[in-house]
C-alpha positions in Angstrom: 72.3 155.2 169.1 71.8 154.9 165.2 73.7 158.3 164.4 76.9 157.0 166.2 76.8 153.8 164.1 76.3 155.4 161.2 78.9 158.1 162.0 81.2 155.2 162.3 80.3 153.6 158.9 80.7 156.8 157.2 83.9 157.4 158.9 85.4 153.7 157.8 84.2 154.1 154.4 86.3 157.5 154.1 89.2 155.8 155.2 88.9 153.2 152.9 88.5 155.4 149.8 91.3 157.5 151.0 93.6 154.1 151.5 92.4 153.1 148.2 92.3 155.9 145.8 94.8 158.6 147.1 98.4 158.4 145.7 101.0 158.3 148.2 104.5 159.3 147.4 106.6 156.2 146.8 103.5 155.1 144.5 104.4 158.2 142.3 108.4 157.7 142.2 109.1 160.9 144.0 108.0 162.9 146.4 106.3 166.3 145.2 106.8 168.1 148.3 110.6 167.8 148.0 110.6 168.8 144.5 108.5 172.0 145.5 111.1 172.8 148.2 113.7 172.4 145.7 112.7 174.6 143.0 111.2 177.1 145.4 114.4 177.4 147.4 116.5 180.6 146.8 119.8 180.1 148.0 122.6 182.7 148.9 126.2 181.3 149.0 128.5 183.8 150.7 132.1 183.6 152.1 133.1 184.9 155.6 136.2 185.3 157.3 135.7 184.0 161.1 138.2 183.5 164.3 141.9 183.8 163.0 141.2 185.1 159.4 139.5 181.6 158.5 137.6 181.4 155.6 134.0 180.1 156.2 131.4 179.4 153.2 127.7 180.1 154.4 124.7 178.7 152.4 121.6 180.6 152.8 118.0 179.3 151.8 118.0 175.4 151.6 115.0 173.9 153.0 114.9 172.7 156.4 114.3 169.6 155.7 116.9 168.8 153.3 119.4 170.9 155.4 121.1 167.9 157.2 121.3 165.6 154.0 122.6 168.7 152.2 125.2 169.4 154.8 126.3 165.6 154.9 126.6 165.3 151.3 128.5 168.3 150.7 131.1 168.0 153.8 131.9 164.4 152.2 132.1 165.8 148.9 134.3 169.0 149.7 136.2 166.9 152.4 135.7 170.0 154.8 134.4 169.9 158.2 131.3 172.1 158.9 127.8 172.5 160.6 124.2 173.8 160.2 123.3 176.5 162.5 119.7 178.6 162.4 118.8 177.7 159.1 122.4 178.2 157.5 125.1 176.0 156.6 128.6 176.9 157.3 131.4 175.2 155.6 135.1 175.2 156.6 137.1 176.9 153.9 136.3 178.9 150.8 134.4 176.7 148.4 132.9 179.4 146.2 134.1 178.1 142.9 132.5 174.8 143.1 129.6 175.2 145.4 127.4 175.8 142.8 128.0 172.8 140.4 128.0 170.7 143.7 124.2 172.3 144.6 123.5 171.6 141.0 123.8 167.9 141.3 122.2 167.5 144.6 119.2 168.9 142.5 119.3 172.4 142.7 118.1 174.7 140.0 121.2 176.7 138.8 119.2 180.0 138.3 118.2 179.9 142.1 121.6 179.8 143.3 123.2 183.4 144.3 126.8 183.6 144.6 127.8 186.8 146.6 
């Protein structure tokens, strides 16, 4: 019985310590995991012709946590349709001329973006 009470006390003290002394992402002003994802990403951009010889820009290597948000933003900026399939971002049309600038504006390092 004494051991159980002591164990609960220690657990409560540890939880209190974590709440009071551990930094949260919002306390830092940025999320370090997101920054690591963007800086570690190796992005490959290429263009393929799909059905009826329509060009499609394919972007690989965007972290899965940022894939939907990045897709939404790029589709809005280019005024094009697109989707995410299997960890890839597909944009309708040939956007290779401007895609690198837009990815850099979204926070991806320019030296990690390869154009094919």
